[in-house]
C-alpha positions as CSV (number, residue, x, y, z in Angstrom):
1,X,66.1,-17.7,135.3
2,X,64.9,-15.0,132.9
3,X,62.8,-17.5,131.1
4,X,61.0,-18.4,134.3
5,X,60.0,-14.8,134.9
6,X,58.9,-14.3,131.4
7,X,56.6,-17.3,131.6
8,X,55.0,-16.0,134.8
9,X,54.5,-12.6,133.3
10,X,53.0,-14.0,130.1
11,X,50.3,-15.8,132.2
12,X,49.0,-12.5,133.6
13,X,49.1,-10.5,130.4
14,X,45.6,-11.3,129.2
15,X,44.2,-10.8,132.7
16,X,45.9,-7.4,133.0
17,X,44.5,-6.4,129.5
18,X,41.0,-7.4,130.5
19,X,41.3,-5.5,133.8
20,X,42.3,-2.4,131.9
21,X,39.3,-2.8,129.5
22,X,37.0,-3.3,132.4
23,X,38.3,-0.1,134.1
24,X,37.7,1.8,130.9
25,X,34.1,0.6,130.3
26,X,32.9,0.2,133.9
27,X,32.1,3.9,134.5
28,X,30.2,4.0,131.2
29,X,28.1,1.0,132.0
30,X,27.4,2.3,135.5
31,X,26.3,5.7,134.3
32,X,24.0,4.1,131.7
33,X,22.5,2.0,134.4
34,X,21.9,5.0,136.5
35,X,20.2,6.8,133.6
36,X,17.9,3.9,132.9
37,X,17.0,3.7,136.6
38,X,16.2,7.4,136.8
39,X,14.2,7.4,133.6
40,X,12.1,4.4,134.8
41,X,11.2,6.1,138.1
42,X,9.8,9.2,136.3
43,X,7.0,7.2,134.7
44,X,5.2,6.3,137.9
45,X,3.8,9.8,138.5
46,X,1.8,9.9,135.2
47,X,-1.9,9.4,135.2
48,X,-2.8,7.0,132.3
49,X,-6.3,8.5,132.0
50,X,-5.2,12.1,131.6
51,X,-2.2,11.3,129.4
52,X,-4.2,9.2,127.0
53,X,-6.9,11.8,126.3
54,X,-6.9,13.8,123.1
55,X,-8.6,16.9,124.3
56,X,-7.7,18.8,127.4
57,X,-10.1,18.4,130.3
58,X,-11.3,21.5,132.2
């Protein structure tokens, strides 16, 4: 009977390991995605004519 329980628990070992790794890296991946999304939204407000000039216009 102990062998039967051990076989069942051995099947879920890799799944539990991958779940723990996913829980560790999911917040990092989500925060990087948020940073990319926020940095991409800031570029829409720039005027390409003004930002590409060398001298400042008055």
